[in-house]
C-alpha positions as CSV (number, residue, x, y, z in Angstrom):
1,M,16.2,-20.7,-0.8
2,M,12.2,-19.9,-2.2
3,Q,11.9,-20.1,-5.8
4,N,8.6,-17.8,-6.3
5,R,7.1,-15.7,-3.4
6,T,4.4,-17.6,-1.2
7,H,1.9,-14.3,-0.4
8,T,1.3,-11.1,-1.3
9,C,2.6,-8.1,0.9
10,G,-1.3,-7.7,1.5
11,E,-2.5,-11.3,2.3
12,L,-0.5,-12.4,5.4
13,R,-2.5,-12.8,8.7
14,L,-2.2,-13.6,12.4
15,S,-3.1,-17.1,11.5
16,D,-0.1,-17.0,9.4
17,A,2.5,-17.4,12.5
18,G,5.0,-19.3,12.4
19,K,4.8,-19.6,8.5
20,A,8.3,-19.4,6.3
21,V,7.5,-17.5,3.9
22,K,8.4,-15.2,1.1
23,I,7.4,-11.8,-0.6
24,C,8.3,-9.5,-3.2
25,G,7.8,-5.6,-3.1
26,W,9.1,-2.0,-2.9
27,L,10.8,-0.8,-0.3
28,E,9.2,1.6,1.1
29,N,11.0,3.0,3.9
30,V,12.8,1.9,6.9
31,R,13.4,2.7,10.2
32,E,16.3,2.2,12.1
33,V,15.9,1.6,16.1
34,G,19.3,0.9,16.9
35,A,22.4,-0.4,15.5
36,E,20.9,-4.2,15.7
37,L,17.5,-3.4,15.2
38,A,15.3,-1.9,12.4
39,F,11.9,-2.3,10.8
40,A,11.0,-1.6,7.1
41,V,8.1,-1.7,5.2
42,V,7.6,-3.5,2.0
43,R,4.9,-2.9,-0.7
44,D,3.2,-4.3,-3.4
45,F,-0.1,-4.3,-5.4
46,Y,-2.4,-5.7,-2.6
47,G,-1.0,-4.1,0.6
48,T,2.0,-3.9,2.5
49,T,3.9,-6.2,5.0
50,Q,6.5,-5.1,7.7
51,V,10.0,-6.2,8.1
52,V,12.5,-6.7,10.6
53,A,15.7,-6.7,10.8
54,E,17.6,-8.1,14.1
55,T,20.9,-7.9,13.8
56,P,23.6,-5.4,12.6
57,E,24.6,-6.7,8.8
58,M,21.1,-7.1,7.9
59,V,20.3,-3.6,9.4
60,N,22.9,-1.7,7.4
61,T,21.8,-3.8,4.5
62,F,18.5,-2.7,4.1
63,K,19.9,1.0,5.1
64,A,21.9,0.1,2.1
65,I,19.2,0.3,-0.4
66,T,17.1,3.0,-2.0
67,K,13.2,3.0,-2.0
68,E,11.9,2.1,-4.0
69,S,14.0,-0.8,-5.3
70,T,12.7,-3.9,-6.0
71,I,13.7,-6.7,-3.4
72,S,12.6,-10.1,-2.0
73,V,12.2,-11.2,2.3
74,E,12.1,-14.5,3.2
75,G,11.1,-14.9,7.1
76,T,9.0,-16.0,9.1
77,V,6.2,-14.7,9.8
78,R,5.7,-13.3,13.9
79,E,3.1,-11.9,16.4
80,R,3.5,-8.1,16.6
81,D,4.0,-6.1,19.8
82,S,2.9,-2.9,18.6
83,K,-0.7,-3.6,16.3
84,N,-1.6,-1.1,14.3
85,P,-5.5,-1.4,13.0
86,K,-5.4,0.0,10.9
87,L,-3.8,-1.7,8.5
88,P,-4.9,-5.4,7.1
89,T,-1.8,-7.0,7.8
90,G,-1.0,-4.6,10.8
91,D,-1.5,-8.3,13.1
92,I,1.2,-9.3,11.9
93,E,5.5,-8.6,11.1
94,L,7.9,-11.1,9.5
95,E,11.2,-12.1,10.8
96,V,13.5,-11.7,7.9
97,L,16.1,-14.2,7.6
98,E,17.4,-13.7,3.8
99,L,17.0,-10.5,1.6
100,R,18.1,-10.4,-2.2
101,V,17.7,-6.9,-4.4
102,L,16.0,-7.9,-7.4
103,A,16.3,-4.8,-8.8
104,K,18.1,-1.3,-7.0
105,S,16.3,2.3,-8.2
106,E,17.4,5.4,-7.7
107,T,16.2,8.4,-5.5
108,P,12.4,9.0,-6.9
109,P,11.6,12.1,-8.8
110,F,8.8,12.8,-5.9
111,E,6.7,10.5,-2.7
112,I,5.1,7.4,-3.6
113,V,1.9,8.0,-1.4
114,E,-1.7,8.8,-1.5
115,N,-3.4,12.1,-3.0
116,S,0.2,13.4,-4.1
117,N,0.4,17.5,-5.0
118,V,3.3,16.6,-7.5
119,K,2.6,18.6,-10.3
120,E,0.7,16.4,-13.5
121,D,3.7,16.5,-15.9
122,T,6.1,15.1,-13.7
123,R,3.0,12.6,-12.4
124,L,3.0,11.5,-15.9
125,K,6.5,11.2,-16.7
126,Y,6.9,8.7,-14.6
127,R,3.6,7.0,-14.9
128,Y,4.7,3.8,-14.0
129,L,6.1,5.0,-10.2
130,D,2.3,7.3,-10.2
131,L,0.5,4.0,-10.2
132,R,2.4,2.0,-7.9
133,R,0.4,4.6,-5.2
134,P,-2.0,3.5,-3.2
135,D,-5.2,5.4,-4.5
136,L,-4.5,4.8,-8.3
137,Q,-4.3,1.1,-7.4
138,R,-7.7,1.3,-5.8
139,N,-9.5,2.7,-8.7
140,L,-7.8,0.8,-10.9
141,I,-9.4,-2.2,-8.9
142,L,-12.6,-0.7,-8.2
143,K,-12.9,-0.2,-12.3
144,S,-12.3,-4.0,-12.6
145,R,-14.7,-4.3,-10.5
146,V,-17.8,-3.2,-11.9
147,M,-17.1,-3.8,-14.8
148,Q,-16.6,-7.4,-13.4
149,L,-20.5,-6.5,-11.9
150,T,-22.0,-5.0,-15.0
151,R,-20.8,-8.3,-17.4
152,S,-22.7,-10.6,-15.1
153,F,-26.2,-8.3,-14.3
154,F,-26.6,-8.5,-17.9
155,T,-25.4,-12.0,-18.7
156,N,-27.6,-13.1,-16.1
157,E,-29.8,-10.8,-17.5
158,G,-30.0,-12.7,-21.0
159,F,-28.0,-10.1,-22.1
160,L,-25.4,-11.0,-25.4
161,E,-22.1,-9.0,-25.4
162,I,-21.1,-8.3,-28.7
163,E,-17.6,-6.3,-29.6
164,T,-18.4,-3.9,-32.1
165,P,-15.9,-2.7,-35.1
166,M,-13.3,-0.1,-33.4
167,L,-12.2,0.8,-37.7
168,G,-14.8,2.0,-39.7
169,K,-16.0,4.6,-41.6
170,S,-16.5,8.5,-40.9
171,T,-19.9,9.5,-38.9
172,P,-22.1,13.5,-37.9
173,E,-21.2,13.2,-33.9
174,G,-21.1,15.4,-31.4
175,A,-17.1,16.2,-32.1
176,R,-14.4,15.6,-34.3
177,D,-12.4,12.1,-35.0
178,Y,-9.6,10.6,-34.6
179,L,-8.9,9.4,-38.1
180,V,-6.6,6.5,-39.3
181,P,-4.7,6.5,-42.3
182,S,-5.4,3.0,-44.8
183,R,-2.4,1.2,-46.0
184,V,-4.0,-0.3,-48.5
185,Q,-6.2,2.1,-50.3
186,E,-3.8,5.5,-50.2
187,G,-5.4,8.9,-49.4
188,K,-8.1,7.1,-47.8
189,F,-8.9,7.2,-43.9
190,Y,-10.8,4.8,-41.2
191,A,-12.3,6.5,-38.0
192,L,-12.3,5.5,-34.2
193,P,-15.5,5.0,-32.9
194,Q,-17.5,7.5,-31.5
195,S,-20.4,6.0,-30.2
196,P,-20.9,2.3,-31.5
197,Q,-24.7,4.1,-32.1
198,L,-24.6,2.2,-36.0
199,F,-23.8,-0.9,-35.0
200,K,-26.3,-1.3,-31.8
201,Q,-28.5,-0.4,-34.6
202,I,-27.4,-3.3,-37.1
203,L,-28.2,-5.5,-34.3
204,M,-31.4,-4.4,-33.8
205,C,-32.4,-4.8,-37.1
206,S,-31.0,-8.5,-36.9
207,G,-32.8,-9.1,-34.3
208,C,-30.2,-9.4,-31.6
209,D,-32.9,-7.8,-29.2
210,R,-30.9,-8.0,-25.3
211,Y,-27.5,-6.3,-26.7
212,F,-24.6,-4.6,-24.4
213,Q,-21.4,-3.8,-24.3
214,I,-18.2,-1.6,-22.8
215,A,-17.4,-0.1,-25.5
216,K,-14.3,2.1,-26.2
217,C,-15.0,5.4,-27.8
218,F,-12.4,8.2,-29.2
219,R,-13.7,12.3,-29.3
220,D,-11.0,15.2,-31.1
221,E,-11.8,17.5,-28.7
222,D,-10.8,19.1,-25.5
223,L,-10.0,17.7,-21.9
224,R,-12.6,18.7,-19.8
225,A,-12.9,17.0,-15.8
226,D,-15.1,14.2,-17.2
227,R,-13.8,13.9,-20.5
228,Q,-10.7,12.5,-21.8
229,P,-10.0,11.2,-26.0
230,D,-10.8,7.7,-25.4
231,L,-13.3,6.3,-23.0
232,H,-15.8,3.5,-21.8
233,R,-19.0,3.9,-22.6
234,L,-21.9,1.4,-21.8
235,T,-24.3,0.9,-24.5
236,W,-27.2,-1.5,-24.4
237,N,-30.4,-2.3,-25.9
238,F,-33.7,-4.6,-25.5
239,L,-37.0,-5.1,-26.2
């Protein structure tokens, strides 16, 4: 038995046909074709893979597993008879040789699909399930890539990335401050930054003429479609 996964669920391609592999992920659904044949979809953060059960025992095992349970599947990659060109892994399937349930799931409170119409309160209560949705995962990946490209661009242009303090003195800004009480100075508070403006000006006066920062900022104000209590702001200066 393989100890660790060999591939993610979005990684296998037709060039991997014939390989013995192991994937781990959440059971998305099971489609029975008969007593001796069933197709299941296993999903992780990176995509989905179709797996095939071709014995009555394996079909019954899949049927007994609840959706969103975490499973590991070992098997052999083969070319699919009915390909799905819409999926990166649509040319292959995994013939199951061994199946393990790593963590059994209760019935999910909502279906894990893109653009879910579930109430926001329910989604936030089960945030760990909500973040399994492909559209939210793409948002996380996009944000990470944009920040990487931003850092790469400014670094190549000779800018220095500097992280400014998170705790400081309250200063007049466009919204109310979030306050953090001081343990060592009773009755006094730190303020979370609404922007790194003052620190940026200090850097400019000190001669740091090419500075940038993807800063975490906090504003105690009502929510809007494009505003939340904590947000990232890109700030820079140059001469």
